[in-house]
ZADO-1210 file (C-alpha; in nm, 4 decimals, padded with zeros to 6 digits):
<atoms>
<atom x="-05.1218" y="-01.9889" z="08.1704" code="MET" pos="1"/>
<atom x="-05.4313" y="-01.9913" z="07.9145" code="LEU" pos="2"/>
<atom x="-05.7729" y="-01.9078" z="08.0045" code="SER" pos="3"/>
<atom x="-06.0219" y="-02.1254" z="07.8925" code="LYS" pos="4"/>
<atom x="-06.1209" y="-01.8995" z="07.6320" code="LYS" pos="5"/>
<atom x="-05.8224" y="-01.8729" z="07.5236" code="GLN" pos="6"/>
<atom x="-05.7442" y="-02.2335" z="07.5174" code="ALA" pos="7"/>
<atom x="-06.0667" y="-02.3106" z="07.3524" code="LYS" pos="8"/>
<atom x="-05.9469" y="-02.0958" z="07.0764" code="LEU" pos="9"/>
<atom x="-05.6484" y="-02.1727" z="07.0730" code="PHE" pos="10"/>
<atom x="-05.7775" y="-02.5558" z="07.0074" code="PHE" pos="11"/>
<atom x="-06.0032" y="-02.4299" z="06.7458" code="LEU" pos="12"/>
<atom x="-05.7690" y="-02.1963" z="06.5136" code="VAL" pos="13"/>
<atom x="-05.5477" y="-02.4896" z="06.5164" code="GLY" pos="14"/>
<atom x="-05.7574" y="-02.7642" z="06.4789" code="THR" pos="15"/>
<atom x="-05.9284" y="-02.5607" z="06.1572" code="PHE" pos="16"/>
<atom x="-05.5584" y="-02.4570" z="06.0386" code="THR" pos="17"/>
<atom x="-05.4644" y="-02.8215" z="06.0624" code="THR" pos="18"/>
<atom x="-05.7666" y="-02.8695" z="05.8783" code="PHE" pos="19"/>
<atom x="-05.7291" y="-02.6577" z="05.6020" code="LEU" pos="20"/>
<atom x="-05.3420" y="-02.8024" z="05.5605" code="ILE" pos="21"/>
<atom x="-05.4860" y="-03.1898" z="05.5504" code="PHE" pos="22"/>
<atom x="-05.7479" y="-03.0802" z="05.2439" code="ILE" pos="23"/>
<atom x="-05.4866" y="-02.8678" z="05.0635" code="GLY" pos="24"/>
<atom x="-05.2395" y="-03.1260" z="05.0501" code="LEU" pos="25"/>
<atom x="-05.4936" y="-03.3843" z="04.9860" code="THR" pos="26"/>
<atom x="-05.6170" y="-03.1962" z="04.6426" code="ILE" pos="27"/>
<atom x="-05.2243" y="-03.1385" z="04.5665" code="PHE" pos="28"/>
<atom x="-05.1518" y="-03.4510" z="04.5758" code="SER" pos="29"/>
<atom x="-05.4580" y="-03.5966" z="04.3936" code="LEU" pos="30"/>
<atom x="-05.4115" y="-03.3367" z="04.1473" code="SER" pos="31"/>
<atom x="-05.3130" y="-03.4417" z="03.7400" code="LYS" pos="32"/>
<atom x="-04.9642" y="-03.2856" z="03.7926" code="ALA" pos="33"/>
<atom x="-04.8981" y="-03.5082" z="04.0449" code="GLN" pos="34"/>
<atom x="-04.9705" y="-03.8498" z="03.8342" code="ASP" pos="35"/>
<atom x="-04.6888" y="-04.0413" z="03.8252" code="GLN" pos="36"/>
<atom x="-04.8671" y="-04.3593" z="03.7301" code="SER" pos="37"/>
<atom x="-04.8582" y="-04.3300" z="03.3198" code="HIS" pos="38"/>
<atom x="-05.1936" y="-04.4281" z="03.3413" code="ALA" pos="39"/>
<atom x="-05.2317" y="-04.2576" z="02.9322" code="ASP" pos="40"/>
<atom x="-04.9483" y="-04.5827" z="02.8996" code="ARG" pos="41"/>
<atom x="-05.1821" y="-04.8692" z="02.9931" code="ILE" pos="42"/>
<atom x="-05.2602" y="-05.1046" z="02.6553" code="THR" pos="43"/>
<atom x="-05.4624" y="-05.3703" z="02.6457" code="PRO" pos="44"/>
<atom x="-05.1625" y="-05.5839" z="02.7221" code="GLU" pos="45"/>
<atom x="-05.0647" y="-05.3971" z="02.9940" code="VAL" pos="46"/>
<atom x="-05.4604" y="-05.5205" z="03.1226" code="VAL" pos="47"/>
<atom x="-05.4309" y="-05.8176" z="03.0127" code="ARG" pos="48"/>
<atom x="-05.0768" y="-05.8902" z="03.2291" code="GLY" pos="49"/>
<atom x="-05.2398" y="-05.7316" z="03.5302" code="LYS" pos="50"/>
<atom x="-05.5435" y="-05.9801" z="03.5179" code="HIS" pos="51"/>
<atom x="-05.2865" y="-06.2501" z="03.4987" code="LEU" pos="52"/>
<atom x="-05.0793" y="-06.1521" z="03.7488" code="TRP" pos="53"/>
<atom x="-05.4287" y="-06.1522" z="03.9785" code="GLU" pos="54"/>
<atom x="-05.5123" y="-06.4645" z="03.8094" code="LYS" pos="55"/>
<atom x="-05.1888" y="-06.6646" z="03.8985" code="ASN" pos="56"/>
<atom x="-05.1970" y="-06.4645" z="04.2715" code="ASN" pos="57"/>
<atom x="-04.8287" y="-06.3687" z="04.1678" code="CYS" pos="58"/>
<atom x="-04.8622" y="-06.1809" z="04.4867" code="MET" pos="59"/>
<atom x="-04.8887" y="-06.4841" z="04.7039" code="GLY" pos="60"/>
<atom x="-04.4917" y="-06.5358" z="04.6660" code="CYS" pos="61"/>
<atom x="-04.3447" y="-06.1786" z="04.4440" code="HIS" pos="62"/>
<atom x="-04.3348" y="-05.8121" z="04.5348" code="THR" pos="63"/>
<atom x="-04.4093" y="-05.5442" z="04.3234" code="ILE" pos="64"/>
<atom x="-04.3655" y="-05.1857" z="04.4694" code="MET" pos="65"/>
<atom x="-04.2896" y="-05.3587" z="04.7780" code="GLY" pos="66"/>
<atom x="-04.6526" y="-05.4918" z="04.8061" code="GLU" pos="67"/>
<atom x="-04.6772" y="-05.8747" z="04.8703" code="GLY" pos="68"/>
<atom x="-04.4800" y="-06.1699" z="05.0111" code="ALA" pos="69"/>
<atom x="-04.1084" y="-06.2047" z="05.0360" code="TYR" pos="70"/>
<atom x="-04.0596" y="-06.5652" z="04.9342" code="TYR" pos="71"/>
<atom x="-03.9972" y="-06.4985" z="04.5768" code="ALA" pos="72"/>
<atom x="-03.7963" y="-06.1952" z="04.4176" code="PRO" pos="73"/>
<atom x="-03.9271" y="-05.8448" z="04.3780" code="GLU" pos="74"/>
<atom x="-04.0725" y="-05.7917" z="04.0630" code="LEU" pos="75"/>
<atom x="-04.1057" y="-05.3969" z="03.9792" code="THR" pos="76"/>
<atom x="-03.7940" y="-05.4272" z="03.7780" code="ASN" pos="77"/>
<atom x="-03.7637" y="-05.7464" z="03.6751" code="VAL" pos="78"/>
<atom x="-03.7463" y="-05.6709" z="03.2857" code="ILE" pos="79"/>
<atom x="-03.4256" y="-05.4449" z="03.3937" code="GLU" pos="80"/>
<atom x="-03.2496" y="-05.6601" z="03.5653" code="ARG" pos="81"/>
<atom x="-03.3225" y="-06.0042" z="03.3651" code="ARG" pos="82"/>
<atom x="-03.4363" y="-05.8824" z="03.0332" code="GLY" pos="83"/>
<atom x="-03.7620" y="-05.9746" z="02.8498" code="GLU" pos="84"/>
<atom x="-03.6385" y="-06.3171" z="02.6817" code="ASP" pos="85"/>
<atom x="-03.5653" y="-06.4570" z="03.0678" code="TYR" pos="86"/>
<atom x="-03.8560" y="-06.3588" z="03.1957" code="VAL" pos="87"/>
<atom x="-04.0570" y="-06.5182" z="02.8868" code="LYS" pos="88"/>
<atom x="-03.8839" y="-06.7937" z="02.9283" code="GLY" pos="89"/>
<atom x="-03.9656" y="-06.8698" z="03.2699" code="VAL" pos="90"/>
<atom x="-04.3305" y="-06.8135" z="03.2290" code="LEU" pos="91"/>
<atom x="-04.3381" y="-07.0464" z="02.9600" code="MET" pos="92"/>
<atom x="-04.1840" y="-07.2822" z="03.1178" code="SER" pos="93"/>
<atom x="-04.3689" y="-07.6211" z="03.1186" code="LYS" pos="94"/>
<atom x="-04.2088" y="-07.7850" z="03.3939" code="THR" pos="95"/>
<atom x="-04.1184" y="-07.6075" z="03.7813" code="PRO" pos="96"/>
<atom x="-03.9012" y="-07.3680" z="03.7564" code="TRP" pos="97"/>
<atom x="-03.6360" y="-07.4024" z="04.0901" code="GLN" pos="98"/>
<atom x="-03.3644" y="-07.1277" z="04.1414" code="PRO" pos="99"/>
<atom x="-03.1551" y="-07.1736" z="04.4225" code="ARG" pos="100"/>
<atom x="-03.3951" y="-07.4699" z="04.5944" code="GLY" pos="101"/>
<atom x="-03.7117" y="-07.2218" z="04.5442" code="ARG" pos="102"/>
<atom x="-03.9419" y="-07.4219" z="04.3018" code="LYS" pos="103"/>
<atom x="-04.1540" y="-07.2034" z="04.1088" code="MET" pos="104"/>
<atom x="-04.4733" y="-07.3105" z="03.9681" code="VAL" pos="105"/>
<atom x="-04.4955" y="-07.4348" z="03.5936" code="ALA" pos="106"/>
<atom x="-04.7608" y="-07.1736" z="03.4282" code="TYR" pos="107"/>
<atom x="-04.6636" y="-07.2940" z="03.1108" code="ALA" pos="108"/>
<atom x="-04.8354" y="-06.9796" z="02.9401" code="MET" pos="109"/>
<atom x="-04.8705" y="-06.9202" z="02.6136" code="SER" pos="110"/>
<atom x="-04.6493" y="-06.6706" z="02.4039" code="GLU" pos="111"/>
<atom x="-04.9250" y="-06.4317" z="02.4136" code="GLN" pos="112"/>
<atom x="-04.9710" y="-06.4384" z="02.7867" code="GLU" pos="113"/>
<atom x="-04.5815" y="-06.4278" z="02.8380" code="ALA" pos="114"/>
<atom x="-04.5937" y="-06.0832" z="02.6417" code="ASN" pos="115"/>
<atom x="-04.8865" y="-05.9587" z="02.7943" code="ASP" pos="116"/>
<atom x="-04.7324" y="-06.0278" z="03.1625" code="MET" pos="117"/>
<atom x="-04.4002" y="-05.8664" z="03.0169" code="VAL" pos="118"/>
<atom x="-04.5783" y="-05.5657" z="02.8719" code="ALA" pos="119"/>
<atom x="-04.7375" y="-05.5208" z="03.2386" code="PHE" pos="120"/>
<atom x="-04.3625" y="-05.5373" z="03.3829" code="PHE" pos="121"/>
<atom x="-04.2526" y="-05.2532" z="03.1874" code="ASN" pos="122"/>
<atom x="-04.5489" y="-05.0805" z="03.2498" code="TRP" pos="123"/>
<atom x="-04.4855" y="-05.1304" z="03.6211" code="ILE" pos="124"/>
<atom x="-04.0825" y="-05.0289" z="03.5452" code="SER" pos="125"/>
<atom x="-04.1832" y="-04.7167" z="03.4435" code="GLU" pos="126"/>
<atom x="-04.3791" y="-04.6218" z="03.7149" code="ILE" pos="127"/>
<atom x="-04.2147" y="-04.3092" z="03.9416" code="ASP" pos="128"/>
<atom x="-04.1608" y="-04.4725" z="04.2411" code="LEU" pos="129"/>
<atom x="-04.0492" y="-04.1007" z="04.4017" code="ASN" pos="130"/>
<atom x="-03.6671" y="-04.1388" z="04.3995" code="GLY" pos="131"/>
<atom x="-03.7151" y="-04.5133" z="04.5729" code="PHE" pos="132"/>
<atom x="-03.3687" y="-04.6796" z="04.5323" code="GLU" pos="133"/>
<atom x="-03.3353" y="-05.0010" z="04.2832" code="LYS" pos="134"/>
<atom x="-03.2242" y="-05.2912" z="04.4451" code="VAL" pos="135"/>
<atom x="-02.8553" y="-05.3567" z="04.3647" code="ASP" pos="136"/>
<atom x="-02.8194" y="-05.7338" z="04.3509" code="ARG" pos="137"/>
<atom x="-02.4705" y="-05.7952" z="04.2747" code="LYS" pos="138"/>
<atom x="-02.4011" y="-05.6147" z="04.6223" code="VAL" pos="139"/>
<atom x="-02.5830" y="-05.6879" z="04.9927" code="SER" pos="140"/>
<atom x="-02.6754" y="-05.3745" z="05.1953" code="PRO" pos="141"/>
<atom x="-02.4791" y="-05.4167" z="05.4509" code="LEU" pos="142"/>
<atom x="-02.1401" y="-05.4669" z="05.2152" code="ALA" pos="143"/>
<atom x="-02.2458" y="-05.1242" z="05.0874" code="LYS" pos="144"/>
<atom x="-02.1877" y="-05.0115" z="05.4301" code="ASP" pos="145"/>
<atom x="-01.8956" y="-05.1564" z="05.4792" code="MET" pos="146"/>
<atom x="-01.7243" y="-05.0172" z="05.1485" code="MET" pos="147"/>
<atom x="-01.8279" y="-04.6423" z="05.2523" code="LYS" pos="148"/>
<atom x="-01.6204" y="-04.6627" z="05.5604" code="ASP" pos="149"/>
</atoms>
């Protein structure tokens, strides 16, 4: 059994040690060596694409890097899955686009705006997500688990 003085010392040393570990890990995670965003690759097109993403509230239906709504498909790797021409065609469509019964707003973007969105999607797809598995749309996760057995 610890005396009050020993318990107080144990508490203070433990708290101080935990605080130092927290500060060390914070500094480490914010260091340049840990930057995985490729901020040096941000071009004016990527910035304009991000502004279009926000202006059109794309996150109201889509997710990107797991953030956003779940009504429409996840778009982190949309260029890899569908290709630039497909994405540009959807964004430039003058009529509402309706895959599988869900209607996407017809943004009727200009070719420049569509190119900016593609540049944004390409930049997003290059961010290192620490091994976060890319979604395989061909087989459901439940079916994958059953196939392993």
